[in-house]
C-alpha positions as CSV (number, residue, x, y, z in Angstrom):
1,M,-45.7,-43.8,48.5
2,P,-42.1,-44.5,47.7
3,S,-39.5,-42.4,49.7
4,A,-37.5,-39.7,47.6
5,E,-34.4,-42.3,47.6
6,T,-36.4,-44.7,45.6
7,Q,-37.9,-41.9,43.0
8,A,-36.1,-41.9,40.0
9,P,-34.4,-38.7,39.3
10,V,-36.0,-36.3,36.6
11,A,-33.5,-36.3,33.6
12,V,-33.6,-33.8,30.7
13,E,-30.5,-34.0,28.0
14,V,-30.2,-31.0,25.7
15,Q,-27.6,-30.5,22.9
16,I,-26.3,-26.8,22.4
17,D,-23.8,-25.4,20.1
18,A,-21.5,-24.2,22.4
19,S,-18.5,-25.4,24.2
20,P,-18.5,-26.9,27.8
21,E,-16.5,-23.9,29.0
22,T,-19.3,-21.6,27.7
23,V,-22.1,-23.3,28.8
24,F,-20.6,-24.1,32.5
25,D,-20.9,-20.6,32.9
26,F,-24.5,-20.1,32.2
27,F,-24.7,-22.2,35.3
28,T,-22.3,-20.2,37.9
29,D,-22.8,-16.6,36.3
30,P,-25.7,-14.9,37.7
31,D,-25.9,-12.6,34.5
32,K,-25.7,-15.4,32.2
33,M,-28.0,-17.6,34.8
34,I,-30.8,-15.1,34.2
35,Q,-30.9,-15.1,30.4
36,W,-32.6,-18.2,30.7
37,M,-34.0,-18.7,34.2
38,G,-35.1,-16.5,36.8
39,R,-35.3,-12.9,37.1
40,T,-32.6,-12.2,39.4
41,A,-30.0,-14.9,40.7
42,E,-27.3,-14.5,43.7
43,L,-25.0,-17.4,43.1
44,D,-21.5,-17.9,45.0
45,P,-20.2,-20.8,43.0
46,P,-17.4,-22.2,45.3
47,P,-18.5,-25.5,47.1
48,Q,-21.1,-24.7,49.8
49,G,-21.4,-21.5,48.2
50,S,-25.1,-20.0,47.9
51,F,-27.4,-20.6,45.1
52,R,-30.8,-18.6,44.5
53,V,-32.7,-17.8,41.7
54,D,-35.9,-15.7,41.9
55,I,-38.3,-16.9,38.9
56,N,-40.8,-14.5,39.2
57,G,-41.2,-12.7,42.5
58,R,-43.0,-15.1,44.2
59,D,-41.1,-18.5,43.4
60,V,-37.6,-18.5,44.8
61,G,-35.4,-21.6,44.0
62,R,-32.7,-21.8,46.9
63,G,-29.6,-24.1,47.7
64,E,-25.9,-24.3,47.6
65,Y,-23.4,-25.4,45.4
66,V,-22.0,-29.0,46.1
67,Q,-19.4,-29.7,43.5
68,L,-18.0,-28.0,40.8
69,D,-15.6,-29.5,38.4
70,P,-15.3,-27.0,35.6
71,P,-16.1,-27.6,32.6
72,H,-17.6,-30.8,33.3
73,R,-20.1,-31.1,36.1
74,I,-22.0,-28.9,38.4
75,V,-23.7,-30.3,41.6
76,F,-26.0,-28.1,43.5
77,T,-28.7,-28.7,46.0
78,W,-32.5,-27.1,45.3
79,G,-35.9,-26.6,46.9
80,W,-38.0,-23.7,46.8
81,E,-38.7,-20.4,49.8
82,S,-42.2,-21.1,49.8
83,E,-44.0,-22.7,53.0
84,E,-46.3,-24.4,50.8
85,S,-43.5,-26.1,48.8
86,S,-43.1,-30.3,49.3
87,V,-39.4,-29.2,48.3
88,R,-37.6,-27.1,50.7
89,P,-34.2,-25.5,49.9
90,G,-31.3,-28.0,49.6
91,G,-34.2,-30.8,49.8
92,S,-33.3,-32.2,46.4
93,T,-30.2,-32.1,43.8
94,V,-29.4,-31.4,40.4
95,E,-26.4,-32.6,38.8
96,V,-25.3,-31.1,35.6
97,T,-22.7,-33.1,33.3
98,L,-21.4,-31.0,30.2
99,I,-19.8,-33.7,27.4
100,P,-18.4,-31.9,24.6
101,E,-19.9,-33.8,21.6
102,G,-18.3,-32.3,18.0
103,E,-18.2,-28.4,18.1
104,G,-21.1,-28.2,21.0
105,T,-21.9,-30.0,24.2
106,R,-24.5,-32.4,25.5
107,V,-25.9,-31.2,28.3
108,R,-27.2,-34.1,30.8
109,L,-29.3,-32.7,34.2
110,A,-30.6,-35.3,36.6
111,H,-32.6,-33.7,39.4
112,S,-32.7,-36.2,42.3
113,G,-34.4,-36.3,45.7
114,L,-37.8,-35.5,44.9
115,P,-40.1,-36.2,47.5
116,S,-43.2,-37.1,45.2
117,K,-44.1,-38.4,41.5
118,D,-46.0,-34.9,41.8
119,S,-43.1,-33.2,42.8
120,Q,-41.1,-35.2,39.9
121,A,-43.8,-34.0,37.2
122,G,-43.6,-30.4,38.4
123,H,-39.9,-30.4,38.1
124,R,-39.6,-32.0,34.9
125,H,-42.3,-29.6,33.2
126,G,-39.9,-26.9,34.6
127,W,-36.7,-28.3,33.2
128,D,-38.2,-28.9,30.2
129,H,-39.1,-25.5,29.6
130,Y,-35.8,-23.9,31.1
131,M,-33.3,-26.2,29.2
132,P,-34.2,-25.5,25.6
133,R,-34.2,-21.7,26.9
134,L,-30.4,-22.5,28.0
135,A,-29.5,-23.9,24.5
136,I,-30.4,-20.9,22.9
137,V,-28.9,-18.7,25.3
138,A,-25.6,-20.8,25.6
139,A,-25.3,-20.6,21.7
140,G,-25.5,-16.6,21.4
141,G,-29.1,-16.5,20.5
142,D,-32.0,-14.8,22.6
143,A,-34.8,-16.9,24.1
144,G,-37.0,-13.8,24.1
145,A,-38.8,-13.2,27.5
146,D,-39.6,-16.0,29.9
147,P,-43.4,-16.5,30.4
148,W,-42.6,-17.9,33.7
149,A,-41.2,-14.9,34.9
150,T,-44.1,-12.9,36.3
151,P,-46.2,-13.6,39.7
152,E,-48.8,-15.1,37.6
153,G,-46.0,-17.5,36.0
154,T,-46.2,-21.1,36.5
155,Q,-44.5,-22.4,40.0
156,Q,-42.6,-26.1,39.7
157,D,-43.7,-27.4,43.0
């Protein structure tokens, strides 16, 4: 099995009808974060600050902010608190790049350091679920209730 270093990052892009400044806040403000991902969020964005998002009362993503370059780039580590997860807190890295495009922002997310094809597939499924929700709320819309925000929801691995 290839090591995490040789696995290609999970890459997801969305176009959002909002400025990079607006979109940036949805990765650093807990009240904005939970509009698109998670039931609760504890975010302390200065570098080495904590990043913790409770998705559904069972699956909790945790890491720390590594780099902030407002409003262009956010880098944080990621993993699951669950003992059963193959991706432990801080075990992988999420890099978000915000590129101004016309009146909006192209968001490029790259999730690297995932240890297996299964964890890559699970995290791709998760980001494919959450990034469109981000696009809706950052543009001022309502993404509705997250079907994953219950204990019966889907864990991304």
